[in-house]
N, C-alpha and C positions, 0 to 999 in steps of 0.2 A: 369208449371209454372204459369199457368192461377190462381190456388187455391191459391198459395203462393203470387201473386200479389194481388187478392182480399183480402187476409189476412193481408196484409200490410208488408209482407216479401219477397219483390221481389229479385230474385237472382242476383247474380253478372253478369254483360253481357260479352260476347264474343266480342271482339272488332276488326273490319277488317278495316286496314289502307291501303288507297288507294294512292299513291304517285303521286307527281306533274310532271309536264313537264320536260323531261331530267334527270330526278332521277332514282334511282335504291333501290332496297330494302334494302342494308346494311346501307343507309343513315338515315334509320329510326330504327336502333338498340335502340338509346338512348330512343327514344319516346316510343319504344315498352316496354323497361324497365320501363319508367316512369308510362305509363299505368297499367301495372302490379303492380307497387309499389302503385298506387292510387286505386286499388281494382279490376282491371279488371280480369275476371276469365282465360282469355287467350285472345292473340293478334295473329292474322294472318295478315301479310304484303302480299298485292298483288304482284304477281311474274311479275312486269312489270318493265323492265330494259331500259337504256338511249337509247340503239339501237332501242327499239321497238317504243320509241317517234320520233327517227330521221325517221324511216321508214313511221310512220303516216303521213308525208308530202305527199309522194306519194300513201301510201295504204289507208289512211284514219283511222279513230278510230276502225274500226271493230275488228282487232285482239286484241288491248288492252282492248276493252270491253269483248271479249271472255276470255282472261286470268283474268279480274276482275271478270267475272261470276264464273269461277272455283274458284277463291279465296272466293266467298261468299258461293259457296257450302262446301266448305273446312271449312269455319267459322262456317256454320250450322251444319256441322257435330260435330264439337268441342262442339257446344252449346248443341246439344243433350247429350253429354257425361259430360258437366260440368254445364250446366246452364238450365237444364231440358228441353231444345229445346226452349228456349226463343228467338224470333227474335232477329238478329244482331245489335249491335250499330255500324255504320260506320262512320269513319273519313276520310275525304278526303281532301289532301292538294293539292291546287291549281286547275291544271286540275284533279286531282283525284277527287275532289268534283262533277266536271261534269260527270265524270265517274259512281259516285254513283247515282246522279239523273237519268242519263240514265238507270243505271240497273234496276230500277223500272218501265220503260215506258212498257206498253202493246201493243204500236205500234212499228214496226221494225225500229230501226235505223242503217245505214250501214249494211242492211240484216240481223241483228240479232235482235231478239225479246227475252229479257231477262224477262220482266214481273215479277221482283223479289221483288215486294213491300211487299208480305206475308213474306218474310224472313227478312226484313229489318225493326227493331223496332225505328231507328232514323237515320239521316244522319247530320253530323257536317261538315261544311265546313271550312276549313282554308285558306283564301286569294285566294278564288276561283272565276274566272271572269265569274260571272252568266250571266252579260249583257254585251256584248262588241259591238263594232264598227266593222263593216266589213271593214278591211283595208287590203291593199297588205301585201304580207309575208306569207310564210306557217303556221306559227304559228298563227297568227291572223284569216287567213281564216279558218281553221280547227277548231280552237277555236269558231269561229263566227258561223259557220254552227251548231257545237254541242250547242251551247247557244240557237240559234234560234230555233232550234228543240225542246229542252227542254222546252223552255218558250212558245212555242206554243201547245206542246203536253200535258205536264206536269208542268204547271206554278206554280211558288212560292210553298207553302206548300201543294201541291196537295192532297196528302193521308192524311193530318191531318185530325181528331186527332189521328188515329191509327198509323200513323208515325210521330214522331217529328222530327223538324228541328231546327238547329241553326247555323246560317251564323256569323263566326268570321271574322273580318277584322282589319286593323290597319291604323292610320294615322301618322305614323312614319317620313316619308319623303314626303317634299314639293317640288315639281316640279314648276319652274317659268320660264315663257317664257323669260323673260329678267333678270333673275338672273346669278348667277356663273357658270361656265363652267358645274358643277356637277348637279346644278339645271337645266340647260337647257337641259341635256342629260336625266333627269328623266321626264322632262316635256315632251320631243319628245316620252319617252316610255308610258307615261300616254295617251298622246294625240293620240296615234294609239289604245288604248282599251277603253277609255273612252266611256261611252254611252250618255253622255251628251254634250251639246254645249261646246266646248272648251273655256276655261277661261286663263286669265294670269297666273293663281296658281291653281295646281291640287294636292290634298293630297291623299296618298296611302301608301302602305307597302313598297315602292321601286321599285315594279315590277307592281302591281295590284292596279288601281285607286280605292278609296273607294267607290264611287258609282258603281263600276263594281262588287265588293265583297259582297254586301248587296242584299241577294235574297230577290225581293219584295215580302212583306206579310208575311215573316218569321220572327220569334225572331233573335235577332241579339246582338253581342257584338262587341264594337269597342275598340281595345286597342290603348293606346298612342304610344307605341314605340317598337312593335314587328315587326322584320324583317321578309321578304317574305320567305326566305329560309334559309337552313343550311349554316354555315361557321364557320370558327375558330375562335373563341371567339366571335360569333353573337348571339344574343338572338333572336331567331325566335319563329313562334308560338308553336313549341312544347318543347320549353325550359321549365325547372320545373316551373319557376315564373310564365309563361303564362299558362301553363297546370293547374296551381293551380287555374288560373280564369274561364278558361272554361270549365274544366273537371266537376264540380258541376252542371253547367247549362246543359251540356250534359246528364248527370245523371237523370236531373230533366225531360228533355225532353224525354229521353227514357222510363222512369217510368211512365210517365203521358200517354205516347203512349201506354204502355202495359196495363195500368189500362183501358183506353178507348178500347182496343182491347179485352180483358178480358170481359168487360161489354158487347160489342157486341156479344160475342160468347155465351154467356149465357143468352141473351134478349130472351124474347118468340118471336117465329116467327110468 
């Protein structure tokens, strides 16, 4: 892949999709199909299920990271066969984006040292809570601990330029402290996650506040009306019309990182 990239003929990427909190692999079948239709050489979906996320409340994220690491190895093997061994393009939805970042850490997290940055050409996060408040509740506690670790050890676009980054967020839903019943409920959800001082109005994708989903220092794309997660008749980050928006930017980030990596590999020592 090095010579192809330097010649301006980068291969198609193998994509690893890491799913979000309480999701399971079947939910990502439409996204898998869409990524292939958009030119991905192949798509691997991490083998993390709803029960794994429920168990994380008591067991921590270690088992999920182990499964995500195995999925990265599988994606790398497919890249060897289909993309000349080029580093994988990782798409992490919601908490899956945090898993993607933790996979690159050279420092152990939850007694796992994945150190997988050499296998990852780009990390694209969709509604990932990168910066969160430490609030009560299992989901918040586990997520806050992971975010605090990542932001301390591998902050922002830590491995750039040889790994690309793109944080995709949405301003679809406004939560209001003194609004309608639905707006107040949304505001309450945002309040428990938002890293900024709580205000009367907080914007986000319906679950993750905008300020939390933007990885500090990394390129970003803010969509106006993408929903956080999948649902019947719901346009979420992985829907075709939003995939059309962020996929070209993801490819640019991945190809730019591959070029930087190729130039670094061939530079005189």
